[in-house]
N, C-alpha and C positions, 0 to 999 in steps of 0.2 A: 611285643605283639602290636601289630597295627590295627587300631580299632576299626578302620575302614574295611578291613577284610572280614569283619564279623557280620553275619546276618542278624536281623532283629532277634529271632529265637535263640541264636547262639549267644548273643550279648545278654539276654535275659537269663539264660542258664548260667553263664559265668558269674553274673551278679548274685543270683540266688545261691550258688554254691559258696559264695563268700559272705553270706548272711544279709544280703540286701533284698528288698522287695523287687519284683520283676519290673514294676513301673519305672524304676531308675533308668532302664534302657531307653524308654521314650524321652525322659528328661535329658539324657546325654545326647541322644540323636537330635533333639530339637536345638540344643545349644550348638551342635556342630553344623547341621545342615541348614537350619533356618537363620541362626544368628552369626554363623561363621566363626565361632569361638573354638580355637584349637588348644588353648591353655586351660587345663583342668582346674587350676586354682581360681579361674575367673567364672566358673560355673557356680554362681553364688547361692543357688537354691539347693545345693547338695551339702550334706554334712561334711565338716572338715575332715573327719576320719576317712570318709569315702573318697573325697578328693585326693587324699594322700595315697589311698589304695590305687586309684586310677593312675596317678602320676608314677607310682612305683611299678605297676604291672603293664601299663599300656602306653602307647604313643599314638598321635594322629599324624601320619606321615603321608604327604601327597607327593606325587612325582615332582622332581625339581624343574622349575620353569627356566629353561636355558635361552629362550628367545620368544618374544612377542612382537610380531610384525604386522603393522596396520596397513591395510590397503587404502587406496585413494577413495574407494567407495564406502569405507567405514568397517569393512570386514577385518577380522583379526585372526591371524594364524598363530597358534601356540605350539611351540616345540617343548616337549617334556622329556627329561632324562630319567630313566627308570633306575632302580637300585643296582641292576647288573650292567649299567652303562648303555643299554639300548635306548633308542629314541623313538617316540611316537608323536603324532601330530593331531591337533584338534582345530576346528575353525568355528568362530562365533560370528554370526551374521545379524547385525541390527537392522531393523526396517520398521520405522515408525515406533509403535509401542511394542512391537514384537521383537524378541531376541532369541534367535535359534542357535543352539549349540550342536555342532556336528562332532560326535564322539567316536573315538576309535575303540575297537574291541580286540584287536590282535596286533602283534608286531609283524607288519607285512601282511601277505595274504596268499593262501594256497590255491585259490580258484583260478588265477592266471587268465583273467579276461584280457583279450588281445589289445583293447583300447585303453587299459587302465594303468596309470603310472605305479600305483601301489603293487599290483600284481607283477609288474615288470621287475620289482625289487626282490621278489621271493618271499618266503615265509620263515619266521623264526619260532613264535610261540603265541599261545593265548595270553591275554591280559588277565590279571587277578581282579577280583571284585574291587579291591582297594584301588587298583590302578585305574579302573574305569570310573569309580566314584571320585577319585582324586582329580580327574580332568574336570568334572562338573563343579567340584568345590572351587577349584582355581578360577574357572571362568566366572562363576557366580560372585566370588568374594575378592578376587585379585584384579579384576578388570573394572573399567569405569563405564561399561555399556549398559548397565542395569541388570536386574534379575532375569535369568533365563525363563522364557515363557514356553518354548518349544524345544524338544530334544529329538535328534535324529541319529540313529545308529547307522551312519553312512560314512564314517571316517575310514581309517585303515582297517582292513580285515572283513571277513564274512561273519557277522554277529551270530548267526545260527550255528556256526561251528564252534562257538564258545558258549554253548547253550546254558550250562549250569550257572555260570557267572552272569550271563545276560539276564536270565530269569530273575536272579536276585537284584541285579541293578535296576531292572524295571520296577520291582516292588518298591525300591527306595524312591524312584521317580514319582510313583503314585501315592506314596505314604503321606498321610496328613502331617506327621511329625518330622518329615524330611522335606522333599521338594513339592509335594502336594499338587502335582499336575494332573490334568484329566487324561483319560486314555486317548482322547482325540488329539492331544498335544504331544504324544510320544509315538514316534514312528520307528519301526524296524525295517530296514532295507536289506533285502536278500537277493542273491542270484538264483535262488530257487531250490533250497535244500528241503525237499518235500516232507520227509518224516518229521522235521522240526517245525515246519509250518503247521502241521497237524497237532504237534505238542503245544505250540504257542497258543493255538486256538483254545485249548483247554486250560492251560496254566496262567496265561496273562495276555488276553486278546487286545493288544493295543493296535494302533493304525499300522497297516502293512503296505509296504512298497516293494514291487517286484522289478528287478533289473532285467528287463525283457529283451529289447533291442532287435528282435525279429519275430515274425509270425510263422516261420517255417523251421523245421528241425535242422535241415542241412546247413543253413546259414548260421543259425544260433549255435550249432556245434562248433563252428569256427570262432565265433565271437565270445561265447560263454561255454567253455569246455564241460562244465558240470552238466550241461544239457544232455550229454551222452549217457549220463547216469540217470538223470531225471528229465526225460523229454517233455515236450510241451503238453502231451496228453495227460501225463501225471501231474504236471505243474498246474494246469488249468483246472483239473478236478479238485486239487487241494485248494486253489483260490476260490472256487465256487463254494466249497464247504466253509472256508474261513470267513467269507463275507457275511455269513449269518451272524457271526459273533463280533465282527468288526465294528468299532464304535460309530463309524459313519456309514456303515452298510455298503461300502464300496472299497475297491482295491485300487491303489495308485500303481500305474505301470510307467517305469522310467525307460526312455529310449534315447540312447546316445546316438545322434545322427552323424554318420560317417559319409563323407563325400563319395558318391558313386558306389557305395556298398549296400546301404540299407535305407536310403533316403528318397526313394522313388515313390510315385503315386501308387504303383503296384504293391510296394512294400507296406504302405499305409493301409491299402485295401485288404491285404492278407491279414494284418493284425486286427482290423475291425471284424473280419469274418471269423477269426479265431474267438474273439470275445462273444460274438453272437452265437456261435456253435455251442459254447460251454455256459451260456447264460451268465456271463460276468458283468456286473455293474462296475464299469471301469472309468477311471479318470486318467488322463495321459499327461505326463510331464516330459516334454521334449527338451533334450539337452544337446545343443550344438557341441561337437567335439572340441575339447580343449587340448591343443598340442602340448607335448612334453618331450624332453630330450630322450631320443631313442624311439619315439612313437612312429608308427608306419602309416597313419591316416591323416586326412585333411578335413578341415571344417567345411561343411556344405555352404553353398551360396544362400543368401537370404531368400532368393526365389524358390529354391528347392525346399528350404525349411518351411516357408509359408505354404507351398503346395501340399506338403506332407500334413501340416496342421489342418488345412482346409478340408482335405479328404476325410480325416477323422471327425471333424466337426460336421461335415456333410452327412456322416453316418450317425450323427446324434450324440457324439461323445465330447465331453469337456476336454479340451486339449490346450495346454499352455506351453509356451516356450520359456524355459527357465532363463532368467537374466543371469549372465555370467557375473559372478561375484568373486572378488579376491584373486583374479588371475594374475594380477601384477605382482603378487607375493606367492605365486604357485599354490594358491589355496582354493582354486575352483574345483568343481567336480571332476574326478579323474586325475587330479594332480597331487593328491596326498601321497607323495612318494616316501617321505620320511627317510630315516637311516636304519637299515636292517643289518645289525652287526653279525659278523661270523656266519654269513649265509651258508657257506659250504660246510663248515664244521657242524652246523646245527641241522643239516639236511636230513639226518637220520635220528633226530632227537625223538624222545618218547612222545612229545606232544604231536609232532608231525606224523608219527606212526599211528597214533590214535585217529587223527583226522583222515589219514589214507584209508583206514578201514571203513570210515563212513563214505568216503568218495567212491 
């Protein structure tokens, strides 16, 4: 059994069933997530008999690192091979004292946003808790960029459609005996799965980022097909409710700017009006489109990007243009294509069937 697949309560229960006090779970988690120790025999404050039990019954298995590619700007793209041969990607972005890990939650993505390389690859399955935590462990202890200070669920996949494992992953990010990050430093980015936004508000209200891209339903239906299920009226209502529990009391909205599609002054005005109508305390992250093989859009000119930003700022909103990072190793936003194996044979898998019911 992979220890990374156990939640803290599950680990406590396992140890207690084998004659150990429940605090052993915290000891083991501290060795693993704070000290980076995977060898049970080196967890020296544990009894020898307990270490033997751990070695006999458990292992600490992270996804196999098959490639680590460093960009000229210092960003690193990691390729991980899973037990069944599928491949996922993560990106780590160092900037001063800040180290951001961009973690995947699924193999591929079922949302199929028209501007995203990952969606273009199709969907295979949800990642397990251990596969999500394994990415973090590898970035923290196998890289030389320093300890991760910020975590973003913005890699491959729609994290809210892997909600059960996402919730447990977030608990490890916040746990003092694991990664010990503040809620402000952990961000879930979603295309707008309204029921799970409402659940996240109750279960684990970390920072929230919405993949918005348009202020009207007609265009957003084309760019983000999930909008047909959860239109802007429902999404904005959910965001209004979430910001009450958000650690920074605002919601970040991401807008991938596409030349001639959603990058006009009128588009910016429509978005600002949407925020005003629903009382959203918004911050905007503008992302110039990053081309990928098979993509149908173009990056806007600097003039159009600046005009869009200025209109939002004119309306009183903080609006930043994201600096493209890692694009020379296909690691920038929208380029996490990965390798999704057996796409056709897995199209009717049980995992996808479950997600189809949600959609």
